[in-house]
Each structure stands twice: as structure tokens, then as C-alpha cells.
N, C-alpha and C positions, 0 to 999 in steps of 0.2 A: 026272714033269714037266710033262707034260704038261697034266695037271689043274690043279697050280698054278698053272701061266702064265695057265690058262683064269679062274682063280677072282681072280688078282691084275687082271686085265683088266676080270671082271664088277666089282670093286672099286673099279677109276678110271674106269668108265665110270658106277657106283651116286653115286660123290661126286660125279662134274661135275654129273649130271643134280640130282639134292640142291643143288648151291651154286646153279646157273641157277635153281630154283626160287624161289632165298628172296632172290632182287632183284627189285625190280619196275620196266618201264621205264612213263618217263610222260615226256611231251611238257614241252618247255621255255615259261616263260611268262617272256614280257619285254614291255615295252610299248611300243617301238615297231617299227614295218613298215616298209621297203622295199619301191614299188611299181613295178618297172622298166616302162617300156614300152616299146613295140617292136613292130614289123608282125603279130605274130602273139598281140596282146594284153596282152604282158608275162607279169609272174611277180611274186608275193609274198613276201617272206623277213620273217616275223614274228620276228628274230632279234636286236633290238639292244636296248642297255641305256638308250642315251640318248639323245636326240635326235642329239646332235654325231655319236653313232658312225654312226647310219643316213647323216646327210646326207653324211659324210666319204667313205662307202661308194658310192653314189649317184652322185656329186660327177663329173660329165662322162659320165656313162652314160645320161641323158635317164630318168630317173627321181625319183620326191618319196618322203618319209616322212611317215604318218601313224600317230595311235596307234591300237594296238591294241586292239579293242572288247573284245576276248575276255581280257584279263588283269585278274587279279586281285590285288593284292599282294597279300603274304604278312603273314598277322598276327602279333602278337607271341606269344612262346612264353608257353605258358602256365606258369607255374611253381608247381609243389606246394607250397613253402613259405606261398605265398601265396592259396593257393584256396580258401581258405575267408573272407576277410579282404573285409571292406564296404571299397570305392572310396566316400571322402571327395570333395566338391568344393565349391567356394564358392557354389554354386545351392544357394537350402534346397529340402526334398524336400516 
């Protein structure tokens, strides 16, 4: 019975390790940063989707909002259906 419980415990640990290894940690990418001013230099939080959301957060705290210069807007999702098709425009090529 002891061997069975060790086997079950090992299987659970292996499954948890496999599940954790399958997910990647990625930093959030948002276009607006709040810069909080303070006696010790303040802090920065680049976790805001809109300028209004950022301003609502810093209002009354002595901070301001700036665009995140590290922000890269997500591109359009590639569609396999149209992957090989030429894109047409009104400009002559």
C-alpha cells in the first residue's frame, strides 16, 4: 500500500510539472504608463489600456500619464485561408 501511495504522489507531481512547463509567462503589453511622483523618485506602472484609465488612477496622487515607448500593438492574426493570396489596393504596382 505504501508503494501505491508513493506512485500516486509521483504521478501527481509529474502531472503538475508537465502542466506548469507547458505555459509561458509573458509580460503584459499596454500602451499607457502612470508615473507617480514622490519624495523618493516615484514609480512607474505600465498597465493601462487607455489614457483615461491611467488618468483616473493617478488623479489626486500627484502623478501623470505617458505613452509606453515599449508598447507594440498586436498584429492581425494570420488566417491560413488567405495566407497565399495577394493583397490588392488602388495603388498601381
